[in-house]
C-alpha positions as CSV (number, residue, x, y, z in Angstrom):
1,X,-43.3,46.2,-58.5
2,X,-41.6,44.5,-55.6
3,X,-41.3,46.3,-52.4
4,X,-37.9,47.9,-51.7
5,X,-36.0,45.9,-48.9
6,X,-33.7,47.7,-46.5
7,X,-30.0,46.7,-46.7
8,X,-29.8,46.7,-42.9
9,X,-32.4,43.9,-42.4
10,X,-30.0,41.0,-42.9
11,X,-27.5,42.5,-40.7
12,X,-30.1,43.0,-37.9
13,X,-31.2,39.3,-38.5
14,X,-27.7,38.0,-38.2
15,X,-26.8,40.1,-35.3
16,X,-29.9,38.8,-33.5
17,X,-29.0,35.2,-34.2
18,X,-25.4,35.7,-32.8
19,X,-26.9,37.5,-29.7
20,X,-29.2,34.6,-29.0
21,X,-26.3,32.0,-29.5
22,X,-24.1,33.9,-27.1
23,X,-27.0,34.3,-24.5
24,X,-27.6,30.5,-24.8
25,X,-23.9,29.7,-24.3
26,X,-23.5,31.9,-21.4
27,X,-26.6,30.5,-19.8
28,X,-25.4,26.9,-20.4
29,X,-21.9,27.6,-18.9
30,X,-23.5,29.4,-15.9
31,X,-25.8,26.4,-15.4
32,X,-22.9,23.9,-15.6
33,X,-20.8,26.0,-13.2
34,X,-23.7,26.3,-10.8
35,X,-24.2,22.5,-10.9
36,X,-20.4,21.9,-10.3
37,X,-20.4,24.6,-7.6
38,X,-23.4,23.0,-6.0
39,X,-21.7,19.6,-6.0
40,X,-18.5,21.0,-4.6
41,X,-20.6,22.8,-1.9
42,X,-22.4,19.5,-1.2
43,X,-19.2,17.6,-0.9
44,X,-17.7,20.2,1.4
45,X,-20.7,20.2,3.5
46,X,-20.5,16.4,3.7
47,X,-16.9,16.4,4.7
48,X,-17.7,19.1,7.3
49,X,-20.5,16.9,8.6
50,X,-18.1,13.9,8.7
51,X,-15.7,16.0,10.6
52,X,-18.1,16.6,13.5
53,X,-17.8,13.6,15.6
54,X,-20.7,12.0,17.4
55,X,-18.5,12.1,20.6
56,X,-16.7,15.4,20.7
57,X,-14.9,14.5,24.1
58,X,-13.4,11.4,22.4
59,X,-12.0,13.6,19.6
60,X,-10.5,16.1,22.1
61,X,-8.9,13.2,23.9
62,X,-7.5,11.9,20.5
63,X,-5.4,15.1,20.1
64,X,-3.4,14.5,16.9
65,X,-0.2,15.9,18.1
66,X,-0.2,14.6,21.6
67,X,-1.1,11.1,20.5
68,X,1.4,11.0,17.7
69,X,3.7,8.0,18.4
70,X,6.8,10.4,18.4
71,X,5.4,12.5,21.1
72,X,3.6,9.9,23.1
73,X,6.8,7.9,23.3
74,X,9.1,10.8,23.9
75,X,6.8,12.1,26.7
76,X,6.8,8.6,28.2
77,X,10.6,8.4,28.2
78,X,11.2,11.9,29.4
79,X,8.7,12.1,32.3
80,X,10.0,10.6,35.6
81,X,6.9,9.7,37.7
82,X,7.2,10.5,41.4
83,X,6.3,7.9,44.0
84,X,2.7,9.1,44.1
85,X,2.3,9.3,40.3
86,X,0.2,6.7,38.5
87,X,2.3,4.3,36.2
88,X,2.9,5.6,32.8
89,X,0.7,3.8,30.2
90,X,0.9,3.2,26.6
91,X,-1.9,3.9,24.1
92,X,-3.6,0.7,24.9
93,X,-3.5,1.0,28.5
94,X,-0.7,-1.2,29.4
95,X,2.1,0.2,31.7
96,X,5.6,0.6,30.3
97,X,6.7,-2.1,32.8
98,X,4.2,-4.5,31.3
99,X,5.4,-3.7,27.8
100,X,9.0,-4.3,28.7
101,X,8.1,-7.6,30.4
102,X,6.1,-8.6,27.3
103,X,8.9,-7.6,24.9
104,X,11.4,-9.4,26.9
105,X,9.4,-12.6,27.0
106,X,9.1,-12.5,23.3
107,X,12.9,-12.6,22.7
108,X,15.1,-15.5,23.8
109,X,18.3,-14.8,25.9
110,X,20.7,-13.1,25.5
111,X,18.0,-10.7,24.2
112,X,19.8,-9.9,21.0
113,X,17.7,-9.2,17.8
114,X,19.2,-9.5,14.3
115,X,18.0,-6.5,12.6
116,X,18.8,-4.2,9.6
117,X,21.2,-1.4,10.6
118,X,20.5,2.2,9.8
119,X,24.1,2.6,8.7
120,X,24.8,-0.7,7.4
121,X,23.4,-3.9,6.0
122,X,23.2,-5.7,9.3
123,X,23.9,-5.1,13.1
124,X,22.7,-6.5,16.4
125,X,21.0,-4.5,19.1
126,X,20.0,-5.2,22.6
127,X,16.4,-5.2,23.7
128,X,16.9,-2.3,25.9
129,X,18.4,-0.2,23.1
130,X,15.4,-1.0,21.0
131,X,13.0,0.0,23.7
132,X,14.8,3.3,24.4
133,X,14.7,4.3,20.7
134,X,11.3,5.8,19.7
135,X,10.1,3.9,16.6
136,X,8.7,7.0,14.9
137,X,11.3,9.4,16.3
138,X,11.8,11.5,13.1
139,X,8.1,11.6,11.9
140,X,7.2,15.1,11.0
141,X,3.8,16.6,11.5
142,X,2.1,19.9,11.2
143,X,3.0,22.3,14.0
144,X,5.9,20.3,15.4
145,X,8.2,19.6,12.4
146,X,11.5,18.0,13.3
147,X,14.5,20.3,12.6
148,X,17.2,18.4,10.7
149,X,20.3,17.9,12.7
150,X,23.5,16.0,12.3
151,X,21.6,12.9,13.3
152,X,19.0,13.5,10.7
153,X,21.3,14.6,7.9
154,X,19.7,12.1,5.6
155,X,16.5,14.1,5.2
156,X,16.1,15.8,1.9
157,X,13.6,18.5,2.9
158,X,13.1,20.1,-0.5
159,X,12.3,16.9,-2.3
160,X,10.2,15.6,0.5
161,X,8.2,18.8,0.6
162,X,7.4,18.5,-3.0
163,X,6.0,15.0,-2.4
164,X,3.9,16.3,0.4
165,X,2.5,18.9,-2.0
166,X,1.6,16.1,-4.5
167,X,-0.2,14.3,-1.7
168,X,-2.2,17.4,-0.8
169,X,-3.1,17.9,-4.5
170,X,-4.3,14.3,-4.8
171,X,-6.3,14.4,-1.5
172,X,-7.8,17.8,-1.8
173,X,-9.2,17.0,-5.3
174,X,-10.5,13.6,-4.2
175,X,-12.2,15.5,-1.3
176,X,-13.8,18.0,-3.7
177,X,-15.1,15.6,-6.3
178,X,-15.3,12.1,-4.8
179,X,-15.5,12.3,-1.0
180,X,-16.7,9.0,0.5
181,X,-16.6,7.3,-2.9
182,X,-13.7,4.9,-3.8
183,X,-11.6,6.8,-6.3
184,X,-11.4,10.0,-8.2
185,X,-11.6,10.6,-12.0
186,X,-9.5,13.9,-12.3
187,X,-10.4,14.7,-15.8
188,X,-14.1,14.1,-15.4
189,X,-14.0,15.6,-11.9
190,X,-16.4,12.9,-10.6
191,X,-16.1,9.6,-8.8
192,X,-14.6,6.5,-10.4
193,X,-17.5,4.0,-10.3
194,X,-15.5,1.4,-12.3
195,X,-12.9,0.8,-9.5
196,X,-12.4,-2.8,-8.1
197,X,-14.9,-1.8,-5.2
198,X,-17.5,-0.5,-7.6
199,X,-19.8,2.4,-6.9
200,X,-20.4,1.8,-3.1
201,X,-19.3,4.4,-0.6
202,X,-16.4,2.6,0.9
203,X,-14.0,5.5,0.9
204,X,-11.1,3.4,-0.5
205,X,-9.0,6.4,-1.1
206,X,-9.6,7.6,2.5
207,X,-8.8,4.3,4.2
208,X,-5.9,3.6,1.8
209,X,-4.4,7.1,2.0
210,X,-4.8,8.0,5.7
211,X,-1.6,6.6,7.0
212,X,0.3,8.5,4.4
213,X,-1.3,11.7,5.6
214,X,-0.4,10.7,9.1
215,X,3.2,10.0,8.2
216,X,3.5,13.3,6.4
217,X,2.0,15.3,9.2
218,X,-1.0,16.6,7.3
219,X,-3.0,16.9,10.5
220,X,-6.3,18.5,9.2
221,X,-6.6,16.0,6.3
222,X,-5.9,13.1,8.7
223,X,-8.7,14.2,11.0
224,X,-11.2,14.5,8.2
225,X,-10.4,11.1,7.1
226,X,-10.5,9.6,10.6
227,X,-14.0,11.1,11.3
228,X,-15.3,9.8,7.9
229,X,-14.2,6.3,8.8
230,X,-15.8,6.6,12.4
231,X,-19.1,7.9,11.1
232,X,-19.5,6.4,7.7
233,X,-17.5,3.3,7.1
234,X,-19.2,0.0,7.4
235,X,-19.7,-3.2,5.2
236,X,-23.1,-4.1,6.9
237,X,-25.4,-2.9,4.1
238,X,-23.0,-3.4,1.2
239,X,-24.4,-6.2,-1.0
240,X,-21.5,-6.6,-3.4
241,X,-18.9,-9.2,-4.4
242,X,-15.6,-7.8,-2.9
243,X,-12.2,-9.1,-3.6
244,X,-11.0,-10.8,-0.5
245,X,-7.3,-9.8,-1.4
246,X,-7.9,-6.2,-2.2
247,X,-10.2,-5.6,0.7
248,X,-7.7,-7.2,3.1
249,X,-4.6,-5.4,1.9
250,X,-6.3,-1.9,1.6
251,X,-9.0,-1.9,4.4
252,X,-7.8,-4.3,7.0
253,X,-4.1,-3.4,6.4
254,X,-4.9,0.3,6.5
255,X,-6.9,0.1,9.7
256,X,-4.2,-2.0,11.3
257,X,-1.5,0.4,10.5
258,X,-3.5,3.3,12.0
259,X,-4.2,1.4,15.1
260,X,-0.6,0.7,15.5
261,X,0.3,4.3,15.0
262,X,-2.4,5.7,17.3
263,X,-3.8,3.2,19.7
264,X,-7.2,4.4,18.7
265,X,-9.5,1.3,19.4
266,X,-11.9,2.5,16.6
267,X,-9.3,1.3,14.0
268,X,-9.0,-2.1,15.5
269,X,-12.7,-2.6,15.6
270,X,-13.1,-1.6,12.0
271,X,-10.3,-3.9,11.0
272,X,-12.0,-6.7,12.8
273,X,-15.4,-5.8,11.3
274,X,-13.9,-6.1,7.7
275,X,-12.0,-9.4,8.5
276,X,-15.1,-10.9,9.8
277,X,-16.9,-10.0,6.5
278,X,-14.2,-12.0,4.7
279,X,-14.4,-15.1,6.8
280,X,-17.1,-17.0,4.8
281,X,-14.7,-17.0,1.9
282,X,-12.6,-19.6,3.8
283,X,-15.4,-22.1,4.0
284,X,-13.8,-24.6,1.5
285,X,-12.8,-28.2,1.8
286,X,-9.1,-27.2,1.9
287,X,-9.2,-23.9,3.8
288,X,-8.0,-22.1,0.7
289,X,-10.3,-19.1,0.4
290,X,-12.3,-18.0,-2.5
291,X,-11.4,-14.9,-4.3
292,X,-14.7,-13.1,-4.1
293,X,-17.3,-12.8,-1.1
294,X,-20.6,-11.0,-0.9
295,X,-20.2,-9.2,2.4
296,X,-24.0,-9.2,3.0
297,X,-24.9,-12.8,2.1
298,X,-21.6,-14.5,2.8
299,X,-21.8,-16.2,-0.7
300,X,-18.2,-16.7,-2.0
301,X,-16.8,-17.8,-5.4
302,X,-13.8,-17.7,-7.6
303,X,-13.3,-15.8,-10.9
304,X,-14.6,-17.8,-13.9
305,X,-11.4,-17.2,-15.9
306,X,-9.0,-18.5,-13.2
307,X,-8.0,-21.9,-14.4
308,X,-11.0,-24.0,-13.9
309,X,-12.4,-22.1,-10.8
310,X,-9.1,-22.0,-9.0
311,X,-8.0,-19.5,-6.3
312,X,-5.0,-17.4,-7.2
313,X,-1.7,-17.7,-5.3
314,X,-0.9,-13.9,-4.9
315,X,-4.5,-13.5,-3.4
316,X,-4.9,-16.3,-0.9
317,X,-1.2,-16.1,-0.1
318,X,-1.4,-12.5,0.8
319,X,-3.4,-12.5,4.1
320,X,-1.0,-13.6,6.6
321,X,0.5,-10.4,7.9
322,X,-2.9,-8.7,8.5
323,X,-4.7,-11.8,9.9
324,X,-1.9,-12.8,12.2
325,X,-1.5,-9.3,13.6
326,X,-5.2,-9.0,14.1
327,X,-5.3,-12.1,16.1
328,X,-2.5,-10.7,18.4
329,X,-4.2,-7.3,19.0
330,X,-7.7,-8.8,19.6
331,X,-6.7,-11.9,21.4
332,X,-8.9,-14.0,19.0
333,X,-6.8,-16.8,17.4
334,X,-9.4,-17.4,14.7
335,X,-7.8,-15.2,12.1
336,X,-4.3,-16.6,12.6
337,X,-5.8,-20.1,12.3
338,X,-7.2,-19.3,9.0
339,X,-4.0,-18.2,7.4
340,X,-2.0,-20.9,9.1
341,X,-4.2,-23.4,7.3
342,X,-3.3,-21.9,4.1
343,X,0.4,-22.0,5.0
344,X,0.2,-25.7,5.9
345,X,-1.5,-26.5,2.5
346,X,1.1,-24.8,0.6
347,X,4.0,-26.2,2.7
348,X,2.9,-29.8,2.2
349,X,1.8,-29.8,-1.4
350,X,4.1,-31.1,-4.0
351,X,5.7,-28.2,-6.0
352,X,6.8,-28.8,-9.5
353,X,10.5,-28.2,-9.6
354,X,10.2,-26.5,-6.3
355,X,8.0,-23.6,-7.9
356,X,4.5,-22.5,-7.0
357,X,2.0,-22.3,-9.9
358,X,-0.3,-19.3,-9.7
359,X,-3.6,-21.4,-9.5
360,X,-4.8,-23.8,-6.8
361,X,-8.3,-25.4,-6.7
362,X,-9.7,-24.8,-3.3
363,X,-11.9,-27.9,-3.4
364,X,-9.5,-30.5,-4.6
365,X,-6.3,-28.9,-3.4
366,X,-4.6,-29.6,-6.7
367,X,-2.7,-27.1,-8.8
368,X,-4.3,-25.5,-11.9
369,X,-2.5,-24.3,-14.9
370,X,1.2,-24.6,-14.8
371,X,2.0,-20.8,-14.9
372,X,4.6,-19.4,-12.5
373,X,5.3,-15.6,-12.0
374,X,6.9,-13.2,-9.6
375,X,4.6,-10.6,-11.1
376,X,0.8,-10.7,-11.6
377,X,-1.0,-13.7,-9.9
378,X,2.1,-14.8,-7.8
379,X,4.0,-11.7,-6.5
380,X,2.9,-10.9,-3.0
381,X,2.7,-14.5,-1.8
382,X,6.6,-14.6,-1.8
383,X,6.7,-11.1,-0.2
384,X,4.6,-12.4,2.7
385,X,6.7,-15.4,3.4
386,X,9.7,-13.2,4.1
387,X,7.7,-10.5,6.0
388,X,5.8,-13.0,8.1
389,X,9.1,-14.1,9.4
390,X,10.2,-10.5,9.9
391,X,6.9,-9.6,11.5
392,X,7.3,-12.4,14.0
393,X,10.6,-11.0,15.3
394,X,12.4,-13.6,13.2
395,X,10.9,-16.5,15.1
396,X,8.6,-17.9,12.4
397,X,11.3,-20.1,10.8
398,X,8.9,-22.1,8.7
399,X,8.0,-18.9,6.8
400,X,11.7,-18.0,6.2
401,X,12.5,-21.6,5.1
402,X,9.7,-21.5,2.6
403,X,10.9,-18.2,1.4
404,X,14.5,-19.3,0.8
405,X,13.3,-22.4,-1.0
406,X,11.0,-20.5,-3.3
407,X,13.5,-17.9,-4.1
408,X,16.4,-20.3,-4.9
409,X,14.1,-22.2,-7.2
410,X,13.0,-18.9,-8.8
411,X,16.6,-17.7,-9.2
412,X,17.5,-21.0,-10.9
413,X,14.4,-21.5,-13.1
414,X,13.2,-17.9,-13.8
415,X,15.8,-15.2,-13.2
416,X,17.9,-14.5,-16.3
417,X,20.4,-11.9,-17.6
418,X,20.0,-10.2,-21.0
419,X,22.8,-10.1,-23.6
420,X,23.4,-6.5,-22.5
421,X,23.5,-7.4,-18.7
422,X,20.0,-6.7,-17.4
423,X,18.7,-9.0,-14.8
424,X,15.1,-9.9,-15.0
425,X,12.6,-12.5,-13.6
426,X,10.7,-14.0,-16.4
427,X,7.2,-15.6,-16.3
428,X,7.4,-19.4,-16.8
429,X,4.4,-21.3,-18.6
430,X,4.5,-25.0,-19.0
431,X,8.3,-25.1,-18.7
432,X,8.8,-22.3,-21.2
433,X,10.2,-18.9,-20.3
434,X,8.3,-16.1,-21.8
435,X,11.2,-13.6,-21.3
436,X,8.5,-11.2,-20.1
437,X,8.5,-9.3,-16.7
438,X,5.6,-7.4,-15.2
439,X,5.9,-4.0,-13.6
440,X,4.4,-5.6,-10.6
441,X,7.5,-7.9,-10.3
442,X,9.7,-4.8,-9.9
443,X,9.0,-4.9,-6.1
444,X,11.2,-8.1,-6.0
445,X,14.3,-6.1,-6.3
446,X,13.6,-4.8,-2.9
447,X,12.4,-8.2,-1.7
448,X,15.6,-10.0,-2.6
449,X,17.7,-7.2,-1.1
450,X,15.6,-7.4,2.2
451,X,16.1,-11.1,2.3
452,X,19.9,-10.5,2.0
453,X,20.0,-8.0,4.8
454,X,18.2,-9.9,7.3
455,X,20.0,-13.2,7.3
456,X,23.6,-13.9,6.6
457,X,24.2,-17.1,4.9
458,X,25.6,-18.5,1.7
459,X,22.7,-17.1,-0.3
460,X,23.1,-13.5,1.0
461,X,25.4,-12.2,-1.8
462,X,23.3,-13.8,-4.5
463,X,20.1,-12.3,-3.1
464,X,21.6,-8.9,-3.0
465,X,23.1,-9.2,-6.6
466,X,19.7,-10.2,-8.0
467,X,17.9,-7.5,-5.9
468,X,20.2,-4.7,-7.2
469,X,20.1,-6.2,-10.7
470,X,16.2,-6.3,-10.9
471,X,16.0,-2.7,-9.5
472,X,18.4,-1.5,-12.1
473,X,16.4,-3.2,-14.9
474,X,13.1,-1.7,-13.7
475,X,14.8,1.7,-13.8
476,X,15.9,1.0,-17.3
477,X,12.3,0.2,-18.3
478,X,11.4,3.7,-17.2
479,X,14.2,5.7,-18.7
480,X,13.9,4.0,-22.1
481,X,10.5,5.8,-22.6
482,X,9.9,9.4,-23.8
483,X,7.8,9.9,-20.5
484,X,10.4,8.3,-18.2
485,X,7.7,6.2,-16.7
486,X,7.8,2.4,-17.0
487,X,5.2,0.3,-18.8
488,X,3.0,-2.4,-17.3
489,X,5.1,-5.2,-18.8
490,X,8.4,-5.3,-20.7
491,X,10.1,-7.9,-22.7
492,X,13.5,-9.2,-23.6
493,X,14.4,-10.4,-27.1
494,X,16.9,-9.9,-30.0
495,X,14.8,-6.8,-31.0
496,X,14.3,-5.1,-27.6
497,X,15.3,-5.2,-23.9
498,X,13.1,-3.8,-21.0
499,X,10.7,-2.5,-23.5
500,X,6.9,-3.3,-24.0
501,X,6.2,-4.6,-27.4
502,X,2.5,-5.0,-27.3
503,X,0.0,-2.3,-27.0
504,X,-1.8,-3.7,-24.0
505,X,1.5,-3.7,-22.1
506,X,2.3,0.1,-22.7
507,X,0.2,1.8,-20.0
508,X,1.2,3.1,-16.6
509,X,-1.4,3.4,-13.8
510,X,0.6,5.3,-11.2
511,X,2.1,2.0,-9.9
512,X,4.5,1.9,-7.0
513,X,6.7,-1.2,-7.4
514,X,9.8,0.4,-8.8
515,X,9.8,3.1,-6.1
516,X,9.4,0.5,-3.5
517,X,12.6,-1.1,-4.5
518,X,14.4,2.3,-4.8
519,X,13.4,2.9,-1.1
520,X,14.4,-0.5,0.1
521,X,17.8,-0.4,-1.6
522,X,18.4,3.1,-0.5
523,X,17.8,2.1,3.1
524,X,20.1,-0.9,2.9
525,X,23.0,0.8,0.7
526,X,22.7,4.6,1.0
527,X,23.7,4.6,-2.6
528,X,22.7,8.0,-3.9
529,X,21.5,6.7,-7.3
530,X,18.3,5.3,-5.8
531,X,17.3,8.8,-4.6
532,X,18.4,10.2,-8.0
533,X,16.2,7.8,-9.8
534,X,13.2,8.4,-7.5
535,X,13.5,12.2,-8.1
536,X,13.5,11.5,-11.9
537,X,10.3,9.7,-11.3
538,X,8.8,12.5,-9.3
539,X,9.4,14.9,-12.1
540,X,8.0,12.5,-14.8
541,X,4.7,12.1,-12.6
542,X,4.5,15.9,-12.3
543,X,5.1,16.4,-16.0
544,X,2.8,13.8,-17.4
545,X,0.3,12.5,-14.7
546,X,-0.6,15.7,-13.0
547,X,-3.8,17.4,-13.9
548,X,-5.5,20.4,-12.4
549,X,-7.7,18.1,-10.4
550,X,-5.5,15.2,-9.4
551,X,-3.2,12.6,-11.0
552,X,-4.0,10.2,-13.8
553,X,-2.2,7.1,-15.4
554,X,-1.0,7.0,-18.9
555,X,-2.3,5.0,-21.8
556,X,1.0,4.8,-23.6
557,X,4.2,5.7,-22.0
558,X,6.1,5.7,-25.3
559,X,4.2,8.7,-26.7
560,X,5.6,12.2,-26.2
561,X,2.2,13.4,-25.2
562,X,0.4,10.4,-23.8
563,X,-3.3,10.3,-23.3
564,X,-4.3,10.1,-19.6
565,X,-6.6,7.3,-18.3
566,X,-8.7,9.5,-16.0
567,X,-8.2,7.4,-12.8
568,X,-6.4,8.4,-9.7
569,X,-5.8,5.0,-8.0
570,X,-6.2,4.8,-4.2
571,X,-2.8,3.0,-4.2
572,X,-1.1,6.2,-5.6
573,X,-1.8,7.8,-2.2
574,X,-1.2,4.7,-0.1
575,X,2.0,3.4,-1.9
576,X,3.5,5.6,-4.7
577,X,3.7,8.7,-2.7
578,X,4.5,7.0,0.6
579,X,7.4,5.2,-0.8
580,X,8.8,8.4,-2.6
581,X,8.3,10.4,0.7
582,X,10.2,7.8,2.8
583,X,13.0,7.6,0.0
584,X,13.9,11.3,1.0
585,X,13.4,10.8,4.7
586,X,15.8,9.9,7.5
587,X,16.2,6.2,8.2
588,X,14.6,6.6,11.7
589,X,11.2,7.3,10.0
590,X,9.6,3.9,10.0
591,X,13.0,2.0,10.3
592,X,13.1,-1.4,8.6
593,X,14.1,-3.1,11.9
594,X,10.8,-2.2,13.5
595,X,8.2,-2.1,10.7
596,X,7.3,-4.4,7.8
597,X,5.2,-3.0,5.0
598,X,2.3,-4.9,3.7
599,X,1.8,-5.2,0.0
600,X,-0.2,-2.0,-0.1
601,X,2.6,-0.2,1.8
602,X,0.8,-0.1,5.1
603,X,3.5,-0.5,7.8
604,X,2.8,-3.1,10.5
605,X,4.9,-3.3,13.6
606,X,7.5,-6.1,14.3
607,X,6.9,-8.3,17.3
608,X,9.4,-7.9,20.0
609,X,11.1,-4.9,18.5
610,X,8.4,-2.3,18.3
611,X,6.5,-0.9,21.2
612,X,3.5,-0.1,19.1
613,X,2.8,-3.9,18.5
614,X,0.0,-3.4,21.0
615,X,-0.6,-7.1,21.7
616,X,-3.9,-7.8,23.5
617,X,-3.5,-8.6,27.2
618,X,-5.8,-11.6,27.0
619,X,-5.9,-14.4,24.4
620,X,-9.1,-16.4,23.8
621,X,-9.1,-20.1,23.6
622,X,-8.2,-21.6,20.1
623,X,-11.3,-22.0,17.9
624,X,-12.8,-25.2,16.9
625,X,-14.9,-23.6,14.2
626,X,-14.5,-24.8,10.6
């Protein structure tokens, strides 16, 4: 006979198995949480360590509130020194009288500057009026926020506060999960090692986003970032091929802006440190720099895919603002010499139909593939022509002439209007229009408008018409998607207008260019629609790009529930949120007659119109180095 088996045995066995599974699951979750918690604790300890400066006295002297340009300048203007008082000095040690003399010598009699008006497209203002107007008078900051008044009626506090919250969300999660690394992967809650700067601890998000924190008045976050830069940022031991262009616009540009804002010499020293690491790339027969440089060995090269080893127009043409300003604040003419050499090559070379192809061989000085674009590969070269003229106090006429010549050729050969009235700027390949426009080209709406507002001539009306038209078209590319966010590129054909038709063009990676044009057009026209369009974009970003741990791009803007790309780009903090914040700020916050924005949205002061230009007292002799 078979032994009798109890009916409860299978139940006990099943129950035991379930219990073990639950126990293993709980243990696993606990272990993962402990690992995540330990990582967060480690990162917080690292942040705290970085926030302890090696020189506490220096930090105390660099009091954020007292040294904010708004307060430093207001204090200087309001204090009346007695006969026994020391002369009032600026952040770089110069007396106010020295600054007045320097600014006066920079502007020819009768000391009138043509500038963009706060309540109109153009006005003139005397030098004394410019000096007596604090450049950052309306900058708010924690603990001393400006109360809106009749003079500041253009501030939209509610919308601006929302954008500050977005910045805090982006920054705090970067700090939690990727502090000191370049970018954050919000979904994975870890650093993004696949960024253009790789896995090295360069703190790209810190350097890129710090001036936005400063402008928004996020004092604690600003100090954390500043202390990390002082203690940790260096390229000395980085053996990596870095993009000359990206390193310049993000790191050199970011440091220069912070130096202009604060007068803190650390930022100037760091900017010069980075620029010096880029200089070996300029050692070519023409002076046109290579695209990549190893910051440890000095070895430089171009991308293999770039038209037979050519350099790229938008990259070697987007160095002028930073290098020229660096020469002025250090007194070393070498940096300006390098970019002036590039300027002369481009001025003298024959241009097919007045246009600039995107590729130039740095050895032969000859154009590569006949591909012209106001988007990728070309875009910011044209931007820097106009802005170099503005940065110079409108004295660099060579830059303005080259800008006008280029823009008129682009309007003639590349700007078109669709059957339904949408203005766009098409890529041009081998004399054939592609009828495709990059999202990157959406900045040009603001560029054309800025060109119109800063010089009155027979091109002015056309520039403004094209600028408004392009900005409207880029807005249309946004609102014609279910997400209300624009694709990477969009096309114009009988089948579609302002719509991406190829799968590889349907993504959105938190780009700022459309918002940049909204901001510029708002400042120049005060047409409410630009703020309305910007607010629509804010709501779309919050709905589709926000995650519990930061912001991500989208893989397909035409899907109702798009997949996220798991990357919080550093330029989201540097550009996208900054332009949206300024869109809802008063015109006196970084006024366009005193600041120019580099292509990464880092504001640089205008010579002769901005007390924060901080030009060096002594200039070194011109360099004879190759």
